[in-house]
N, C-alpha and C positions, 0 to 999 in steps of 0.2 A: 504494500499500500504506499502511496506517495505521502510525503511529509505535508503537514498542514501549511497553508499559505494564504496570502491575501495580496491584493494590488493596491498601491497608493497612487491615486490619480488626481488630476485637477481639471474638472470638467464643469461646465455650466449647462444646465438643462435649457436648451434653446427655446423650447415652448414656454418655459417660465419667464425667460428674459423677454420673449416676444409679448407675453401677457403684460409684463411690467411696462414695456415700451408703449403698448396700446393704452393702458390705464393712464400713463403719463400724458400721452397725446390728448386724451379726452379731458384730463384735468386742466391742461394748458389752454384748451379751447373754451373751458367753462368758467375758470376762476376769474374773479373780478380784477385781481391785481395783474393778470396777464392780458386783459382786454386792450386792444390797440397796439400791442407790442409785436405782433406777427411772430410769436414764439412757436417753433415747431421742433419736433423730434422725429427722426427717421433712421431706418437702417442704412448704413453705408457699407455694402458688401455683406459677407457672411457674419462677421463678428464685430463690425464697426458701427458706431452710432454717431450721428451728427445732430447737434442742437444749434438752432439759429434763433436770434432774437434781435430786436431793435436796440436794446441797451445791454451793457455788460452785466449789470446787476440782475436783470431779468434772466439772462443766460445762466448765471450762477444759481439763481433760484430754481430754474428748470432742472439743472443738474441735481440739486438737492431733492427735488420732487422725484426724479428718476431713482436716485439712491434709496429714498424712502420706500419706493415701490419694490425695488430689488430686495431690500431687507425683509419686507412683508412676505415676499415669495421665497424666502429662505436662501437667497444667493449672497455669498459673502462679499464684503466690500473689497477684499483682497483680490477678487477676481475681476474687478472693474477698474481700469486705468483711464483717467481722463486728464486732458491738458487744461491750459488756461484759455479763456475766451480771447479771441483775436479779431480785430476789425477786418471785415471783408466787405468793402464798399460801404454802403450805408447801414449794414447790419453787423452784428457780432456773431461769430461762429466758433464752436468748440467741437472737437472730436474725441471720442472715447472708444475703448475696445474692451471686449470681454475676453479675458485671458483663458485659453484652452491649452491643456497639457503642461507638463513640468519641463522647464528648460534643463538642458544637460548639466549646467553648472549647479542649479538648485538640486537636481537629482543626486549629484555627487555629494553635495553638502548634507543632504538627508541621509544618504547611505553612510557617510562618515559619522554622523551623529548617532545613528543606530549602532554602528560598530563600537563606538567609544562608550556610549551610555546605556545601550540596550543589554539585554541578557545574553549570556554566552550561548553559542550554538545557533544563533540566528544569522541567516545569510540574506544579502540583498543583491538584486540583479536589475540593472537598468534595461528596460525594454522599450525603446523608442521614447515616447513622452510619458511613460509611467514607470513605476518601480515595483518589482515583485519581491515580497519578503517571505522567506520560508524558515521553518524551524521544526524542531522535534516535538515540541509541546504547544498546545493551543494557548496555555497560560502565558508562555513567552511571547506569542504573537499579540495577546491582549495587552501585555506590558508595553510592547512597541507602539501599539495604537495609543495607549495612554501617554506615552512619552512624546509622541508626535503631536497629539492634541494639546498637551501642556506647554509646548515650545512655540515661540514666535518665529515663524519661518518666512513671513512676508509673502505667503502664497496660500491660496485656498486649497485644502486637501480633503479628499473623500477616500473612503476605504471600501473596496469592492472585492468580489470573488473570494470571500472568506470561506475557506474549506478546511 
């Protein structure tokens, strides 16, 4: 029988993000403080988001509304990277992205942390944009999950394929 294992991934449920974007767009069209500011939020590609507004402060307020909707949908703020509003003609525009996958440098840092601070006998393996953790005992794997949840890694982590 194979050793117990699980995968460490960083993924955003696209449907939840789409629902948050649609709720934000509806709120921007209905809220009194956004009237007359031509504030919009749209998808820019698969994982990108573009927010436009007539003023910089309304652009920042739209970002806050979107973040609030993401949090309500269970999406971590570590998975959303957004820039600063920049003037674009007569409007202000800001772009953001939803981060998918674990970059190689972060995966190496996570593997190093598990090797140094985790229980003995636990191995890690980088597989593309995710990390596979295997061990002899399920208790060891649960310790690793607790270790990763308790550490601040600047990346949104989920744990899948626990067997």
